[in-house]
C-alpha positions in Angstrom: 19.8 -86.8 67.9 17.8 -83.6 68.0 19.2 -82.9 71.5 22.7 -83.3 70.2 22.0 -80.9 67.3 20.5 -78.4 69.8 23.5 -78.8 72.1 25.9 -78.2 69.2 24.0 -75.0 68.1 23.9 -73.7 71.6 27.6 -74.5 72.0 28.5 -72.6 68.8 26.3 -69.7 69.9 28.2 -69.6 73.2 31.5 -69.6 71.3 30.3 -66.7 69.1 29.2 -64.8 72.2 32.6 -65.4 73.8 34.4 -64.4 70.6 32.3 -61.2 70.6 33.1 -60.4 74.2 36.8 -61.0 73.4 36.7 -58.8 70.4 35.0 -56.0 72.4 37.6 -56.3 75.1 40.5 -56.2 72.5 38.8 -53.1 70.9 38.6 -51.4 74.3 42.2 -52.2 75.0 43.2 -50.8 71.6 41.4 -47.5 72.4 43.0 -47.3 75.8 46.4 -47.9 74.2 45.8 -45.3 71.5 44.8 -42.7 74.1 47.7 -43.7 76.3 50.1 -43.2 73.3 48.6 -39.8 72.5 48.9 -38.7 76.1 52.5 -40.0 76.3 53.4 -38.1 73.1 51.9 -34.9 74.3 53.9 -35.2 77.6 57.1 -35.9 75.7 56.6 -32.9 73.4 55.9 -30.6 76.3 58.9 -31.9 78.1 61.1 -31.2 75.0 59.7 -27.7 74.7 60.5 -27.1 78.4 64.1 -28.2 77.9 64.5 -26.0 74.8 63.2 -23.0 76.6 65.5 -23.6 79.6 68.5 -23.7 77.3 67.4 -20.6 75.5 67.4 -18.7 78.8 71.2 -19.1 79.1 72.9 -15.9 77.7 76.5 -15.9 76.5 78.2 -12.5 76.6 81.5 -10.7 77.1 82.5 -7.5 78.8 84.8 -5.7 81.2 84.6 -6.8 84.8 85.4 -3.7 87.0 84.6 -4.9 90.5 84.1 -7.9 92.8 82.0 -7.2 95.8 81.3 -9.2 98.9 78.6 -11.9 98.6 79.6 -13.0 95.1 78.5 -9.9 93.3 80.4 -8.7 90.3 80.0 -5.6 88.1 80.5 -6.2 84.3 79.9 -3.2 82.0 78.0 -1.3 84.7 75.6 -4.2 85.4 75.5 -6.3 88.6 75.6 -10.1 88.4 75.4 -12.8 91.1 78.2 -15.4 91.1 77.0 -18.4 93.2 79.5 -20.8 94.8 78.5 -23.4 92.2 79.6 -21.1 89.3 82.7 -22.1 87.3 85.3 -19.3 87.6 88.3 -19.7 85.3 91.4 -17.7 84.4 92.6 -17.3 80.8 94.4 -20.7 81.0 91.0 -22.2 81.9 92.2 -23.2 85.4 89.6 -22.9 88.2 90.4 -19.8 90.4 88.6 -17.5 92.8 87.0 -14.2 91.7 89.5 -12.3 93.9 92.4 -13.6 91.8 91.4 -11.5 88.8 93.4 -8.2 88.2 90.7 -5.6 87.6 89.6 -4.3 85.2 89.7 -7.4 83.1 87.9 -8.7 80.0 85.7 -11.7 80.6 83.5 -14.1 78.8 80.5 -15.2 80.9 77.3 -17.2 80.7 74.3 -16.2 82.8 70.6 -16.6 83.1 67.9 -14.3 84.5 66.5 -16.0 87.6 63.9 -14.4 89.8 64.8 -10.9 88.7 68.6 -11.5 89.2 71.3 -12.2 86.6 73.0 -15.4 87.8 76.4 -16.3 86.3 77.1 -20.0 85.7 80.5 -19.5 84.0 82.9 -16.6 84.0 86.3 -16.9 82.2 89.0 -14.3 81.9 89.9 -13.3 78.3 93.7 -13.1 77.7 94.9 -9.5 77.3 
């Protein structure tokens, strides 16, 4: 009977040890998850800040376009801007047209960003006269 009692005690000690190992493993997992959550939060916030700054770089302006040069360069209010092939070019009816279809000088609304030392237009729209 003493043997049975000793076996029961050693069995309960074994269960307590297993429970302790399980609790430590769960505790470690909890710490890993907390650190992972913090890291994911930081990455998300930095990503949102990057998106915000990219949108802030877009400048909306208006002016008088006086020349269209070869290579997609236009002059608006004495400043030179690049107009890449991907830019949206619209007449006053908001129809897509080529830069050469504008009668110069003409008033325009445009959106551009400063990229690598150049002013790059994304949208240029003729303003009705």
